N, C-alpha and C positions, 0 to 999 in steps of 0.2 A: 428392683435390682437391675444393674446395668446389663444390657444384652451382650452376649458374646456368640461367636459363630457356631454353626451347626457342627456336630462332632465329625461329620464326614469331611469337612474342610479344615478342621482345627489343626491337624498335623501339617497340612500344606501351608497354612497361615504361619505357624510357628517356624517352619523351615525357612520360609521367605523372610520373616522378621529377624532371624538369627544368622542371615548371610553375613560373612565375615570379610573385612578388608583391613589393611594396615595403613596407617598414616598418622599425622599429628592429631592430638586430642587436646582441646583447651583445658585450662585449669578452672574454668567456670562454666556454669550451665544457666542460661537465661538470666544472667546477671548475678548469680549466686556463686561465690568463690568456694571451691571444694579443696580441702587440704589433703595431705597424704593420709592414707588409711581411712578415708572418709568417702561418703557417697551422698548424692542428692538426686531426688526422684520427683518427677511431676507426672501428670496423667498422660504425657506424650513423650517423655524422655527420661534418661537415666545416665548419670555420670558416676563412675567409680574410679578412684585413684588408689592403687596399691603400691607396694614396694617395687619400683621399676616397671610397673605396668599400669596403663590407664585404659579405661573402656568407656566408650560413648555410644549410647543407643538413642536413636530417634525413630518414632513410629513411622513405618514406611520406608526407612532408609537403611535398616540393618545396623550392624555393629562395626565401629571403628576401634582398632586396638593400636596403641602406641607402646613400643618397647623402648626402654631407656637403659643406659649403662647399669649393669649390676642386676638386671632382672633375671629371675629364675624362670626360664621358659617352661620348665616342667610344671610350674604352678599355673600357667596360663589357662590350661584346660579346666583346672579346678575352679577358677573364678568364672570362666565362661559357662560351665555346666552347673555352677552353684548359684551365687548371688546374681550374676548377670541374667542367667536363664529365668530365675524366679522373678526378677524384676520385669523382664519382657513378657513373661506369661501374665503377670498381674496387670500390667498396662493394657494388655489385650483382652482382659476379662476372664482369664483362667486363674483358678485359685490353687496355689501350691501349698502342700502341707508336708510336715516333717514325718515321713514314713517310708518304709521299705515294704515291698509287696510281692506276692506270688499270684499266679492265675490258676483257677481250677473250674472246669466245666462252664466256661464262658463268663466267669465273674472274677473280680479282683478282691483279694483278701490282704488288707494292709495292716502292718504292725508299726505302731508309733510309740515314742518314748524319748526321753532326753538323750543328748549325745552321750555315747558310752553305754547305752542300755543294751547293746548287743543286737541291734536290728539286722545289720548286714550279716553277722555270723549266723543268726537264726535263718535268714534267707538261704544261705549256703547249706545249712543243715537240712532245710526242707527240700532243697534240690536233690539231696541224696535219697530222699523218699519219693522222688519223681515229680515234685512240684516246681514248675519253671518260674524263674524270676520275671516279675513284671516291671519293677523299678527298684532302685536303691537310693535311700536317703531322702529323696524328694518325690512326692506323688502329685501330679498336676491334674486338677479336676475341671471338667467342663460342665458348667452349671446352666447352660443355655436352655435346656429342656426342664421346665418346672417339675415334670413328673419323674425325672431320672437324673442320677449323678454319674457322669461318664468319666472314666479314668483314661488319661492319655499315656501311651507307652513310655517307658523310662528312657531318658536321654543320657543317663550316667552309667558308667561301668561299675561293676561290683568291686569294692575296695575292702581288703581284709588285712589285719595285723598278722605278723608271723605266727602268733599263738592261734589265731582263728584259722589260718591256713592249715596248721598242723591238726587242729581239732576237727575240721570239716573235711580235710582231704581235697579241697578245691584246687584246681590247677593254677599255679602261680604264674603271673606274667610280669611285666616290668614294674619297677618301683614307681610309686605315685609321684614323689617329689624328693629332691635332694635332702631336705630337712624333715621329711615325713616318713615315719616308720610304718608305712602301709604299702601293699602291693595290689595292683589290679589282679583280678582272678576271673576265670571262666565259670559261670554258674553251672553247677553239676547237671542240671536238667535243661539247660538252655534258657532262652528268653522268649516271651510272647510279645509280638510287636503290633498288636491290633488294639484299637480303643475298646474298652469293655466296661460294663457297669460295675459300680462298687458294691460288693456283696457284704462286707463286714469290716469294721475298724476295730483292731485289737490293741489295747493299751498294755505295754509291758511294764511290770513292776517287780521290784525285788522284795522277796519275803522268805520266811522260813520254810513254808510249805508250798508244794506245787499244786496249783488249783486254778480253775477258770470260773468266772462268775459273770452272769449277764448284767449289763448296765442298763438301768431303766429310769424312767421319770426325769426329774430335774437334774439328776447326776449326769445325764447325757449332755445337757446344755453346759454344765460346769466343765465337763471334760474337754469341750471344744474351745475353751479360753486358752489357746496355745500361746506360750511366751516365746516361741521360736521366731526368728527374724522374718520368716516368710509371711506370717500373719500380719505383721506391721507393714510389710511391703504391699500386700494386697489392699489393706485398708487405706493406705496412703495413695496408692496408684489409682484406686477406684473412687477416691474422695468420699469414703463412707462416713456419714455422721453416726452418732451413737444409736439412733433409731434404725438406720440401715444395717449397722453391724448386728444389732439385736435380732432383726428380722432374718438376716443370713444365718446366724447361729441357731435360731429357732428352726429354720428349715432343715439345716443339716442334722440337728438333733432328732428331728422327727423322721427323717428319711434314712438315716444310716444306722443299721444294727450295730451295737457296740458290746464288746466283751473286755473284761479285765483278766489278764493272764499274769498270775503271780508265780514267781519261780526263784529258787535259790540260785545264786550266780556262780557257785563253785562248779568245777569241771565235772565232778562225779554225777551231777544232776543234768548235764547238758543233753544227753541222749533222751532222757525221759521228758525234758521240757520240749524238745523238738517233736517228739511223738505226740505230746498233748497238743502242741500248736497245729500239727498236721490233722489231728482229730477235729479240732475246731474248724479248720478249713473244709474238711470233708463232711462236716456235720455228723460226726460219729460220737455217740455218747450223749449224756444229758448234762447241761450246765446247772450249776447251783446258784 
């Protein structure tokens, strides 16, 4: 597996690589033309062209952003903290996964699921029970130590719909974007800003009954076949062939404890589902 930096220097490296400047951005990268709403990635560079905004990253040179007429500047930070950050992390050997997480007793407990699964809302709910947020939407893993998986602190702010704000009581801040019906919010229990080992990965599923089940054996491997864009970015940036991808998935499946959390999505079960999620984090009760 490609080597990436020691966890003690990982944050400094990413901070350096994500330094921002404004200027012209070309429509091609290394001879490849990139159309609007498209991106192109190599193991050294990344070019993304969105509506009115273009982002160019080259390893060791930071990010160049070009704004054109009609750009929604409120969306700039969404691109920078989403696709652009994930690409830069991948190019530098860090693996992003689609998850939101809390911290507890020196470990990270991450909740993953498809968009709309309620990850951010659950994190806000857990904050009301005293569990601080570690990240929202994207969790970045440092895999440089074969014996440990280290999580890098979140670079994104918590974002919630009006319904989620009302449900969790989180403190509302400014609107995320002109055309986006979400607001930034302050995590009720604050945030943890230190690299920590990954304690457990919890998969959110919708079901009739509220229950938690340990994931074991081959199912762990299957669960890691993420169809989120971050998985494709990492494989492409690191130029992983099928053998290397299999080896990486096998390592993660072996090292990460996993749980399936099934819950009804109606509001009447929200408090109970948050309570069960907190019990999983705190290792209270027995899994089935």
